[in-house]
Each structure stands twice: as C-alpha cells, then as structure tokens.
C-alpha positions in Angstrom: 172.3 125.1 116.3 169.4 127.0 117.7 166.4 127.2 115.5 164.6 130.5 114.9 161.5 131.6 116.8 160.0 135.0 117.4 158.9 134.4 120.9 158.1 131.6 123.5 154.4 131.2 124.2 153.9 132.5 127.7 151.5 129.7 128.8 153.0 126.6 127.0 156.6 127.6 126.3 156.3 126.6 122.6 158.7 128.4 120.3 156.4 130.5 118.1 156.9 132.2 114.7 155.1 135.4 113.8 153.9 135.9 110.2 155.0 139.3 108.7 153.0 140.6 105.7 152.2 137.3 103.9 150.0 138.9 101.2 152.3 138.3 98.3 152.9 134.6 99.2 149.2 133.9 99.4 148.3 136.0 96.3 150.9 134.1 94.3 148.9 130.9 94.9 145.6 132.3 93.5 143.7 132.8 90.3 144.5 136.5 90.0 148.2 135.8 90.1 147.9 133.0 87.5 145.9 135.4 85.3 148.7 138.0 85.4 146.8 140.4 87.6 149.2 142.5 89.8 148.6 144.1 93.2 148.1 147.6 91.6 145.5 146.4 89.2 143.1 145.9 92.0 144.4 148.0 94.8 145.5 151.0 92.7 143.1 150.8 89.7 143.3 153.2 86.8 141.4 156.5 87.0 141.1 159.6 84.8 143.0 162.7 85.7 141.8 165.2 83.0 142.8 163.6 79.7 145.3 161.2 81.4 144.8 157.7 82.6 146.8 157.2 85.9 147.0 154.7 88.7 145.1 155.7 91.8 147.7 156.2 94.5 145.3 155.7 97.3 146.1 152.0 98.0 143.0 150.4 99.5 140.5 147.5 99.4 139.1 146.9 95.9 135.7 146.5 97.5 135.7 150.3 98.1 135.7 150.8 94.3 134.3 147.7 92.6 133.7 149.5 89.4 137.3 150.4 88.7 139.0 147.6 90.6 136.9 144.6 89.6 134.5 145.4 86.8 137.1 146.2 84.2 137.6 142.4 84.0 134.5 141.0 85.7 131.4 142.0 83.7 128.9 141.2 86.3 126.8 143.2 88.8 128.6 144.8 91.7 126.2 143.1 94.1 127.2 139.7 92.6 130.9 140.5 93.0 130.4 141.6 96.6 128.3 138.5 97.4 131.1 136.2 96.0 133.8 138.0 98.0 131.6 137.8 101.1 131.1 134.1 100.6 134.8 133.5 100.3 135.7 135.6 103.3 133.0 134.2 105.5 134.2 130.6 104.8 137.7 131.7 105.6 136.6 133.4 108.8 134.7 130.3 109.9 137.7 128.0 109.3 140.0 130.5 111.1 137.7 130.5 114.1 137.5 126.7 114.2 141.3 126.5 114.0 141.6 129.0 116.8 139.2 126.9 119.0 141.3 123.8 118.3 144.5 125.7 119.3 142.9 127.0 122.5 141.9 123.4 123.4 145.4 122.3 122.7 146.7 124.9 125.1 144.1 123.8 127.7 145.3 120.2 127.3 148.9 121.2 127.7 148.0 123.1 130.9 146.2 120.0 132.3 149.2 117.8 131.3 151.6 120.1 133.1 149.4 120.1 136.2 149.5 116.2 136.1 153.3 116.3 136.1 154.2 116.0 132.4 157.8 117.1 131.8 158.9 119.6 129.2 160.6 116.7 127.3 157.3 114.8 127.3 155.4 117.8 126.1 157.9 118.6 123.3 155.9 116.8 120.5 152.6 118.5 121.5 154.3 121.9 121.6 155.8 121.3 118.1 152.2 120.7 116.9 151.3 124.0 118.6 154.0 125.8 116.7 152.9 124.3 113.4 149.2 125.1 114.1 149.8 128.6 115.4 152.1 129.5 112.4 149.4 128.5 109.9 146.6 130.4 111.8 148.7 133.5 112.1 149.8 133.3 108.5 146.2 133.5 107.3 145.1 135.9 110.1 148.0 138.3 109.3 147.2 138.1 105.5 144.8 141.0 104.9 142.5 139.4 102.3 140.6 137.1 104.7 141.4 134.3 102.3 140.4 136.1 99.1 143.8 136.2 97.4 143.8 132.3 97.2 140.7 130.8 98.8 141.7 127.1 98.3 145.2 127.6 99.5 143.9 129.5 102.6 141.4 126.7 103.3 144.2 124.1 103.0 146.4 126.0 105.4 143.6 126.4 107.9 142.7 122.7 107.6 146.4 121.9 108.4 146.2 124.3 111.4 143.2 122.6 112.9 144.7 119.1 112.2 148.0 120.0 113.9 146.2 121.6 116.9 144.0 118.5 117.4 147.0 116.1 117.1 148.8 118.2 119.7 145.8 118.2 121.9 145.5 114.4 121.7 149.2 114.0 122.6 148.9 116.4 125.6 145.7 114.6 126.8 147.5 111.3 126.9 150.1 112.9 129.2 147.3 114.3 131.5 146.3 110.8 132.7 
C-alpha cells in the first residue's frame, strides 16, 4: 500500500514527514526523565499561595524562573545553570545549522541531477535520504528545548540527519554527470 507522508517537497518531490510536538519523546531519552523529573516539575514549579504550596499554572521555560524550576534540585549558582543550558543549546543549534546546510546541498544536487536528465526512478534513493534527513532535522527543530531535554540523543539524531543528507547528495551528484 501507500506509505504515509505529510507533503511532497515542492522542489525535489520527496515524500516528507512533519514532526508534531516531539517534546515528550526527546525528554524521555534524557537525564531528567531517568531521574523521575516530570514536565510540571520544571515547567510548572511549586510556588506559595498564602499558606499553600501549589503548582504554578503559567507553563513556561524554566529559564524564566531558575530559582523555583532548577535550584530546588541543582544547588549551584543561577549563572552556572544558565551557562550550562546555553552551552547545550548552542551546540545543538550549531549541529542543526550544519544539518540544514547539508540538506540544502542535497537539494541543490538533486536539482542539478534533474537538469542533467536524471529520472524520478534514478533519484528515488537520494530522495529517500532527503526524507530521512529532513525528518530528523524537523524532529529536533520542532522540539522546543533546543536539545536540552536529551542533549546526547539530540546530537545523535542531528548527526544522522547530516549523514543522510550527505549520502543523498553523493547519490544525486553521481547522477548529475
């Protein structure tokens, strides 16, 4: 039967999937999940309401309230926590950009191959690599923690994305001759 895809890429024709709210899946691969920390612990930390201790119902980034969201477990300076998060997120951002560059160069190679007369059937393996690369890039880009929920898993996924994009680029370039 037909396999599922969300849309066909306008330029290449590859069947593309669109990630929808992958936060839980990535978080479940990280240290906070393994430590029993739930979403609300960081994103809806406890606060005082008179004599009562209640969850904050303003769901937002823990970085906007490091004291209640992070320092109940992490007994280090706020500046150190922010620096650690920034380091994780910057590395993730850099890998995401490199993967995106690889994907764009795959698309350029597909366009050159098409111009050189490559058929849809010949391009099929390269477009499958596009699908694989694009899914992984979108999964991490759509996940709102910029890699923080599971840094090693996010890096692994982005490494696969770049690898798949480059494999597809090589295949397409062979057809461009």
